[in-house]
N, C-alpha and C positions, 0 to 999 in steps of 0.2 A: 597900608603899613607895614604890615608883616609881609605880604606878598612882594615889598621892595627889599625884604633882607633885613628889617629894622626891628628888633627884638625889644619892645619897650613896656614897661609894665605900670606906668603911672596911674593908670585907669584901675589896676585892680589894688593898688595901693590906696588910694583915695575913697573906694567903695566901703562905706560903713558897714552894708549889708553883706558883705563878701560874695556879691551876685557875678563877680568877674573873677576868670581865673585864666592863666594861660596855659592852653594844651599844648602840650610838647611833643604829642603824636604827630602832629601835623608839621612836616619837615618844609624847609630847612629850620626855620626860626620859631616855629608854633604858630598859634592862633589864639586870640581871644574867644573864650567860651562865656557865655551868659546863662546863668541859672534864672529862667523867667519866673520861677516861684519867688526868688529872692528879691529881684530888681523891682525897686518902686516907680523906677522912670524919672527920679529926681533929676537926672542930668549932671551930676557932680563930675562925672567923668568927662563929658564932652569938652569943656574948654582946655582940659589937660592935654588932649591929644595932640601932638605936633604936627599930625599928618591928616587929621578929621577921618580916622578910620573907624569911629562909631559914631551910629547916629541912632536917634530915637525914631521908632515907626512901629507898623503892626508888626506881630510875631510871625516869622514865615518859617515852617519846618524845613530842614535840609533833608534832601532826598538821602535815604539809607540810614538816617540818625532820628532818635526820639529826643524830644524836647527835654 
């Protein structure tokens, strides 16, 4: 979604645990960052995403970033 230039925050708005946030350091429109410690895997964010940019799965560390 964000790679398509769409900056939506429906998932961050619905997350009761505030596990999701929009990281604006990634240009041009940011990316969704997930706090693995806060995420319960409830899936409330999944049906809201208009482009299926969020999926539930195993935690994978990004190269050069700490969880």
